Structure formats: C-alpha cells, structure tokens
N, C-alpha and C positions, 0 to 999 in steps of 0.2 A: 424417491431415491436420492441420496446425497450426491452432490456434484463432485467432480474430480478435485476441485479446490477445497471443498469441505472435507473430503477424505484425507487429502494431503495435509491439512492443517488441524486434523483431529487430535485431541488430547484425551488421555485416560487417567483418572485419578488413581494414585497409588496409595497415598496417605494424606493427612491434613496438609494442605498447601504444597503438595508434591505430586507431579504429574509425569506421565510418560508420553512421548511423541515419537513419531517415526518419519524421518526425512525420506521421501520416496524418490526413486529414479524418475527422470523425465521432467524435473522442475529446476534444473540447474541454470545458473548464469556463471559460466566459468566452472570452477571446481565445485562450488557449493550451491545450495539452493538460493534462488533469488530472494532479495531482502523482503519483498512483500509477503512471501510465504512464511518466512521465519518470524517476522513481526506479528503477522496475523495469528500464528500459532501461540506466541507468547500472550497475545491479547485474549485468545480463547481460554487459556489457563487462568488469567486474571479475572475474566468474566465469570468463570465458574467459581473462583475463590470468593468473589464479591457476593454472589448469591442472590442479592435483591434485584430482581428483574426490573424494578422501577428505576433503579439507578443506572442510567445509560452511560456508555463511554463518552466522555467529552473531549479528551485529548490523549494522545499516545506519543511518547518520545522514546527513542531507542538508539542503540549503537550496535553495529554489526562488527564484532571484534575479530572474527575469523570465519573461514568458510564452514557452513553447516553441511556436513557431508552426508551422503546417503547412509541411512542406518538409524539406530535408536538414539534418542536424546532424552535427557531428564530436564524437567523444568521445576525450579524452586521459586515459590511465590512468597513474598512478604507483604503483610498488611501494615503499611507505614502508619496509617491513622484512619479510623472510621468515625467521622463526626456525625453530627445530627443530620446534615444535609449532603455531605460530600465524603467520598472515600478516596484514599491514595494508596495505590498498590505498586509493587515492584516485582519483576520476574527476571530470572536468569535461565538461559538454555545452556546445558552442560553436555559435552561429548568427550569421552575419554579423559575425564577429570578437568577439562579446560572449559572456561566460559567462552562460548562462541557468539553469544548475543545477549543483550539485556534491554529491558524496556520498563518504563513507568507509565501508569495510566491514572487518569482521574475519572471517577464515576459520580454521577449526581442525577437527581430528578430535575425536571424542568423547574425553573424559578418563575414566580408570579410577577415578572417584570415585563412590561410591554414596551420594549425598545428594540427596533429592528434596524439593521444596517447591513448593506451588502456592497461588494465591489461592483463595478460596471459589468454587466453580463457580456459574455463573448459575442462577437458579431454574428448576426443571423446567417445561417448556411442552409443548404438544402436539407430536407428532412433526412434523418439517418437511413431511412429505407432506400433513399435514392443514391446512397454512397456504398459502393462495393467494398467489402473488407480488403485491406491491403494484403498482399502476399508476404506477410511477415512470419517467419518461422525458420527452423534449422534447415540447412547448415549455415545460412547467412545471418541469422539472428539467434540469440540465445535459445536453448532448448525449451525453456519454460514458456516462450511466446506462443507455442503451439496450442496452449490452453485459453488464449484470449483472442478476441476479434478487435482489430484496429481499423477504424474508418477515418482515414486521414484527410484533413482539410487544410493542413499547414505545410510548412517546409519539410522536405524529406531530409534524412540524415546525410551528412557529408556532401552537401550541395553548395557550400560556400554562400549560404544565404546571408543577407546583410544584417539580419537580426537573429539572435540566438533564442528563438521561440518556436513553438509547435502547438498543434492542437487537432481535435477531431472528436470522435466518439469511441468509447471503449466499453467492452463488456466481456464477461466470461463466455466461452463458446457454448457451454452448457449452463443455461440460466438456473440459478437456485430457486427454490420455492419462495424464499424471502431473502432479501438482502440483510446483512448485519454489518456491524462495524469492522469485523475481520475481512469480510468481502470487500469493503470500501478500501481497506489498507492495501489489499492486493491490486485493486484497480488503480489506486494512486501511484503505485510503484511499477506498474506493468509497462508504461510507455518509455520509449528511449529518451535519454537525457536531451533537454532542449539545446544544450551547447553543441550537440552534434550537428544541428542545422547550419551553424556557421563554420563548421570544420570542413576541410577540403579533402581529407583522406580518412579512411576508417581507423578507429582506435577503440580500445576497450575502456570501460569505466566501472567502478564499484562504489556502491553506496557505503558511506562511513557513518553518517548520522541521519536521523529521520524524525520529523515532528509532524504529527497530523492533528488537526482540529475538526471534530465532528459537529456539524451545525444543524443537522436534520436527523431524526430517527430513521435509519435506512429501511426499517420494516414497513414504513408508510409509502415507500416508492414501489413502482411497478418493476418487479425483478427482471423481466425480459426486455425492458427498455434500456438500451445503452445510455450511459451517462456522457454528457458533453465534457470534454477535457480541454484544458488550456495550461500551458507552462511557458515560463521564460527564465532564462539564466540571468541573474542579476549581477554576478561578479565571478571572475575566475582569475586565480593567481597561484603561483607556486605548485601547480599541478592539482589544484582543487577548484571545483566549480560549485557555486551555490545557486539553487533555483527554487522558484515558487511554482506550485502546481495547484490546480483547482478542478473540482468535479461539480457539474451542474445538472439539475433535472429541470429542463425548460429554463425558466428565468429564476429558479431557486438555487442558491448556492448550497451544496450538500456537504462539502468538505474542503479544507485547505491543507496544504502540505509544504513544508520547507525541507529540502534535502541537500546534503553535501555529498558530492561525488569526488572520489579520487580518480584522476585521469591517468590511465596506464599507458606507458610508452609502447 
C-alpha cells in the first residue's frame, strides 16, 4: 500500500509533459502545503517525464512562489536538454492560472569515476531505537508534522541556544516499501528551521528557495530506518535565514540541502 506521503505527492499524466496533482488537506504549513511535499510532487512529475529509470535524480532546485492550497493543481514539465549522459528538466505547478512553485532537476546515471569525499559525520549518539519521538504535531507545530517522526538530539526551538543548529533522526511515520528521491525531499524539509534554536520566542518561517543534492540511490537504503539529520543556519539578515541540511545513513551522506527561509513577524 502506498504511504500517506506517496499518496499526497502522487501525479497523474494528462498528456505529454502535463500532469495532474491534488494537494490534500492535512499537509499544511500555514495556508499552503509544506514545501517538501510541493517539491516532491514536482520531482515525481519530472521523474515520470524523464522515463529512463537508470538516470537517477542528482539535484533539485526550486522556488515556492505562493501557497499551494488544498485542491487540484496542474504540473507542466519541460525537457530543457537530454544529452548522452545527463538530462535537465524543469517543472511548474499551477493553480487557478498562477504558478505556485517551480523546480529544475538533473538526472544522470552513475559515472565511472572513483573519487569519494564527504563532510565529517555527525557526532555519535544513542541508536535511534533508544530515542523516543518528540511530541511534534498540531496545534503547536504545523499540521504536516503529524506525518513524520522526529527523534531530537539537538537544541529545541525557541530555547535561546548559543548556536543556530539542530539535529536528530527523521522518518515518515508510515515507512514506504522503498525510499526514493521524492521521499528524501520530504525528509529534508520536514525538520524545523535551525535558526529557531537560537530564537527566544516563537515565530513562523516559510521556505522561499530550496536546493537538494542526492548522493546515494535512496532505493538502496533500509526504508524503515530513520535517517540521521543535521542542520545549521549559516547566515541571517533582512528577515531571511540560509541554512545547510544533511541526511545520513550511518556514516554515509545521503543528501545535502541548502534552504532560504523568510522569517515572518
């Protein structure tokens, strides 16, 4: 059976390079669906349009232009170029005639180059089994958080921590049969902004831009195993915060993400 996230991010082909999606209730962050769901849905449309399963998503960059509201949406995909080894695609999500989100993705087979490099792994913590999921959910957290499990090992939001960083383990509450790049996008975006750790009072934030790099084929990972998560805000000014996020499976880096948040008064 498909998981709630797979159902929520499902796309149906309408015509060549044109898809229908439906933004469901229960996935909001404020007025619209949380960005991870919107971007995962756009990636599913581009994944279908690419067609060649050997070409895996290598990067995804997108902008959340307006709230994606509960109801139908149309996705239009463009194939910018399909070369011998690499494909570049673009997608736009449209509701009521307006573009509410756009994304670009790069697809490619693995290259026969043996050169590996990774950032330092997060500090060792207790096994995820030993960490109870944090009570994150509505009404104190966005509605969409009810679909994810957060095992926190870092600073909690709005505690005035000396450093704007956070971390732990994250997973869907209902594990998929296999992870894919869209599921990874959802996990990258599910955690609260790292800048909240250094804040001293609650505030809202909204993702404006998102860039993810996929370093491991997610289908090779154990889908029921939560991924280790780490994030840090690197700069904040003029009401915008930029942060780096990482997902790890053991000592293997799975994905990297840079996000820009608009901090709301």
